[in-house]
LUMGUZA-278031 format. One record per residue (C-alpha): x, y, z. Coordinates in steps of 0.02 Angstrom, whole numbers, plus 50000, padded with zeros to 5 digits. Layout:
BEGIN
XYZ;...
This chain:
BEGIN
511635355248749;510845347648900;509275355248979;507655351049062;506385341248968;504775349848925;503145343048880;503565346748687;505085335148702;503905319548748;503585313548568;505425313448534;505905304848703;504555290748675;505235288348505;506985287748553;506635275348698;505665264148587;507105264748451;508265261048581;507295246748658;507045238048492;508915238948446;509505233648622;508275220948667;508115212048493;508875196948565;508325197748731;506465199948743;505015193148633;504725202148459;502965202648484;503235213748638;504545224848555;503455226248404;501705230648496;501785230248688;503295241748704;502665255148601;500975256148694;501915255648860;503155269148812;501695279948731;500775279048904;502475281249001;502945297948910;501135305648904;501665317749038;503325322349113;503655311949255;504155318349421;506015320949463;507195326549340;507165323449151;508455329849048;508755329848869;510255333148756;509955341248578;511155341348438;510315355348335;508545351648324;508755332148361;508505324048521;510315315648559;509795306848715;508885309148885;509005304449058;507455302449195;507815300749377;506485300649511;506665312149667;506825299049793;508405293249901;508995282749845;508595289249664;507995277749539;508765280349360;507215276949264;507955278549088;509515283749005;509495282348810;510745289648679;510225290548493;511395280148377;512105296148297;512755302948463;513365287048538;515295285148590;515595303048622;515245303448812;513515309948807;512725295448925;514025298349060;513775318449044;511715315549050;511895304249203;513165316349288;512065330749252;510455321849321;511475317049472;512105334949500;510275341249502;509665328049619;511205329949744;510575348949782;509105340449867;510255329549972;510095313549869;511785304049875;511455286949814;510555280549657;510035263049572;509405256549414;508905240249334;509505233049177;508775217949080;510025203449093;510875199848940;511245218648895;513035216048922;513375234048846;512415241048980;513215232249113;514945236249055;514345255249041;513665256849217;515155247149295;516375259049206;515335273249301;515525264549468;513915255549481;513875239049574;512665224249545;511675221849691;510235209749646;509515199549520;507945190849492;506215190449397;505805206249316;504065212149380;503915224349221;503465211149090;502185197749061;503455185949004;505085177649084;506355190749101;507865193249222;508115210749299;509865214749378;509905230549499;511485240949501;511785254149644;512945267749664;513075269149853;513825287449826;513525298349674;514645311549703;516035306349581;514695307149440;513915324049517;515665332649495;515815325049316;513955333349287;514455349049363;515855351349233;514855348749079;
């Protein structure tokens, strides 16, 4: 079940986000950052619900995944994470499509996101969903050398239709 996130979901969102970063970025980002800095950064980030659209997918009482997209045009996909137990079942595309369906109602027609260079799984995932690499350069979010890659959807309508169906 996909629904709007509530403040009660924030601890589970922060925990899933941290777990996902630690698993995904273990070989890409410094261990001290993943052990300490990321926890502090994500606790601060998820202290309140961000503006825009944040959706969660629940499996029973467990958070299976979440997506957070701002309300700008183009929209910025700030986070999309799926728990290990829910991966491989199409939840990521459904979450993204549901978020895009909501923002499209406000006239938003395009979106973008950034990934950390070397995150080849994310690269393949977003390319399968029609995103195109448009930029790469130093990642300003970190105090250590890291390269960010921007992916854009010039038109989110195909994913909007998939989100409306879920």
